[in-house]
N, C-alpha and C positions, 0 to 999 in steps of 0.2 A: 328885097331887103336883106342887108347883111346882118347875120347873127353872130354875136360875140359875148363875152363875159358881161360887158357893160349893158348891152341890149337886154339880156336876160335879167340882170339885176334891176335895171329900170322898170322892166315889165312887171316883175314881182312887187317891187317897192310901190309902184304906182297903184297896183291893185289894193295893196294894204292901206294906202292913203285913202282909197275910196271907202274904207270902213270907218274913217275918222268922224264924218257926220253922224252916223249911227251911234258911234261911241259917245260923242259929246252930247247928243240929245238924250241918250240914256242916262248918262252921268248927272245931267241937270234936271232929270225927272221929267223931261218933255216928251219922252218916248217910252211907253211901257214895255217891259220885257216880253209880255205876251204878243207884242207886235211881231216878234220873230215867227210866231206860228203862222200869222196871216201872210207875211212876206215869203216864208218858206213854201207855203201852199201855193202862192202865186207863181213862184219860180218852178216848183216841181210839176204842177198840174196845168199851168198856163204858158208861161213864157218859154221854158226850156223845150217842151215838145214843139212849140211853134218855131223855135230857133233851129231845132233839129230838121224839121220838115223843109224850112225855107233854105237851108244850106244845100239840100238836093236841087234847089231851084236856081243855084248859081253855076251849075256845070251842065255841059252837054254829055250825053251817054258816051262812055268809053268802057269797053270790056275789061281794060286793065284796072279801072277804079273798082268794078265789081269783084275782081280777083283780089285786089288788095284789101277790100273789106273783109273777105274771108280770112285772109292772113292776119289782119288786125284782130279779128275775133279769136283766132286760134292762139295767138301769142297772149292776148289778154287773159284767156282762160287758164293757160298754163302758168302765167305769172301769178295769178291769184291763188291757184291751188298749190303751186310749189312754195310760195311764201307761207301759206297756212300750214303746210306740212312742216316746214322748217321751224316756224314759231311753236308748233305743237311739241316738237322734239326738244326744243331749247327751253321753253317755259312750261313747266309742269304745274298742274293745279289739282294736287291730290285732295285738297280740303274743299274743292269746288267753290272757291271764293268768287263772288261776283266781280270784284274789281280786276281779278286776274283775267277772267273771261273777256271783260270789256277791253282790257289792255291788249289781248292777243287779237281781237277784232280790229282795234285801232292800228295795229302793225301792218295789217294786211290791206284794208280797204282805203282807197284814196278819195280826196275831195275833187274828183275828176269832173264833176258837173258844175258845182257852185264856183270853184276856182279854176278848174281846168279849161272850161270853155272860154271864159274871159281872158285867161292867160294866153291861149293859142290865138285868139282874135287879135291880141296886141302884138304877138310875135309874127303871125302870118295874116296880116290884114287883107281883106277881100279874097281869101283863099277858100272857096267852097269845098274843094277836095279835101284839104286838111280837116275841115269841120265835119265832113262826111265821116271820115275815119274816126274822129273824136266821138261822134254820135254812136258808132259801133262799139267803142270802148265803154261808153256810158250804158249802152244797152246790155252788155256783158256784165257790167257792174250791177245793174239792177237785178238781173237774173240770179247771179251769185250772192247778191245782198240778201235776197229773200229766201235763199236756200242754205248755202254754206255760212253766210253771215249770221242768220238767225240761229243756226245750230251752234256756232261759235259763242254767241251771246248767251244762249239759254241751256244749251247742252241737251235740248229735247227736240226730236224730230217732229213731234206733234205740232210744234209752233210754225213749222215751215208752211208758207201760203203760196200754193200754185195760183190761186185767184189774183194775188197781188202782182204776180209776174205777168199773167195773161192780160190783165187790165191796166198795166202800168202805162201811163200816158207817153212817156219817153220811148218805150219799146214799140207802142203802137205808131208813134210818129216815125220811128226808123223803118218799120214795115211799110207804112203808107208812102213814105218818102222814097224808098227804094223801088217799090212796085211802080210808082209814077215815073220815077226816074228811068226805069227799064222799058216801060211801055211808051211813054212820050218821047224819050230820048232827047228832050231839050226842055228848057224852062217853059212852064205852062203859059206864061204871059205872051211868049212868042207865037202862040196859036191865034192871037187876036190881031195880028198884022203890026204895022208900024204907026198907024194913025187911025182916026175915027172915034166914035163914042165908046164902043166896045173895048178898044185898046186903052183909052183914057181911064175907064172904070177899072179894068184889069190891073193897070199900072198903079192906080191909087190903092187898090186892095193889096197889091204886092207890096207897096211901100209901107202900108199900115202894119202888115204882118211882120215886115223886117223890124219895125220899131218895137213891136211887142217882143220879139226875140231878143232885141238888143237890151231889153230891160233886165235880162238875166244878170248882167254885170253889177249895176248899181244896187239891185235888190239883194243879190247874194252877198255882197260885201257889207251892206247895211246890217244884215242879219249877224255877220261875224262881229261887227263893231258893237252892236247891242249886247251880244253875249260876252264880249270882252269887258264891257263896262260893268257887268254884273258879277264879275269874278275878282276876288281880292288878289292884287298883284303878289303879295307875299305868299299866298296859297298857290298861285300859278307858277312861281318860279322855285319853290322849295319842295316840290314833290318828286322824289327820287325815281319812282316808277314812271312818271311822265317823261323824264329824260331818257329812260331805257326804251320807252315806246318811240320816242322821237328818233333815237339812234337807229332802231330797226326800220321804222317807216321811211324816214328821210334819207338814210344812207344805205341801209341794208337792201330795201326794195329797189332803189335806184341801180345799185351795183348788180343786183341779180337780173334786172331787165337789160342792163348793158350787156351782160354775158349772154343772155338769151338772143338779142338782136344784132349785136355787133358784127358777127361773122356770117350772117344770113344773106344769101344773094337776093335781097329784096330792095325796094324803092327806099332811098334814104329818108324821104318824107314820112314813110310808115314808121321807120325806126324812131324818128323824133317824136311823132305824135304819141306812140306808146311810152317812150321814155319819159316825156314831159308829164303826161298824165298820171303815170305810175309814181312819179317823183313828187306829186302834190301832197299837202299834209293830210293828216287822218280825216276820213269822211265826216261830214256833219251828221250823218246817219248814226255815228257812234253814240252821240249824245241823245239822238231821238229814239234809238232802239233801247238804250239803257233805261230811259224814262218809261218807254212803252212797256218793257218787260220787267220793270222794277229791279234793275240790276246795277245800281251805283251811278246815277245821273251826274252827281257832282264830279266824280273822278273823270267821267267820260268828257265833260266839258273842258276840263283842264287838259286832257290828252289832245283834244282837238285845237284848243286855242293856243297851247304852247307850240305845237307843231306848225300851226299857222304863223306864229311870230318867227320861229326859227328857220322857216323855209325861205325867208328873205335872203339868207346866206347859203342855205343848203342847196337850193336849186341851181344858182349860178355856179357854185363850187362843183357840183356834180356834173354840170354841163362841161366844165373845163376837163374834168376826168374823162368824160365821154369823147370829147374831141382830141385831147392830148394823149391819153393812154391808149384808147381804143381806135383813135384815128377816124372817128365817124364825123365827117364834116359836111354840112349842107351849104 
């Protein structure tokens, strides 16, 4: 598949269109706002882990994939920490205002799971390798989210939860998927031969699990649509802080990742996976954490939603910069 500005724009725009049903249902009071909690839980604890595990079932073992996974993990860690340090130096919060802490978090953490997975599936259809790398980024996100992220929101180390990291379904799925991938060296369904009852059962189970994983896209965008419907558009587009957050998240983070990966002697696919996922809008967890820790949930929702709307243009534009200025072409 050829990737160009139009391809990237259509991929982002088509994802946002998937938010329309949720938006309309919420606007006409046919879908309660609390539905977002159920859908989010379904994605985070059900569909996304299954999607991650099943992506390991699309590829046969290759030592280079394992090495690339380590490279992706390293770049993701450096990108998050570097951006957090930059934001801390630029945005001071001497009064310890909750909105500022939430804004700093929103500048660093990307919606790499809810929007990143569906986006990469649209750009790289049927590429298990790409999604394996994406799973590594999401695993790093979850580890840093419950450590660095929690600290950025609350300013307190005691709120950091190691339990949340160890028992995070996506991280467990990455570990199980990689171990299976390493030991089996081929998709598990291939162990059942090419015909017979055992093969048919295994194939049906395999297909069902893929369907569950594919639910990540519609459910994730439905959540975004419902949240958009419950925010006043005047409030959404007139918050000056939100535009500052979007500038750092959608432009600053993208440029920094470009500088990190452009000149490294690594697989170009790895470069694009990290670049695209780090260029996603502010993480949905911005709003979830703000509510959980009572740190300005209303502002957090605006940061997430405005960055989601603006990413329709920012991602394709930053892609052009990546290819034209840095010469990284896939």
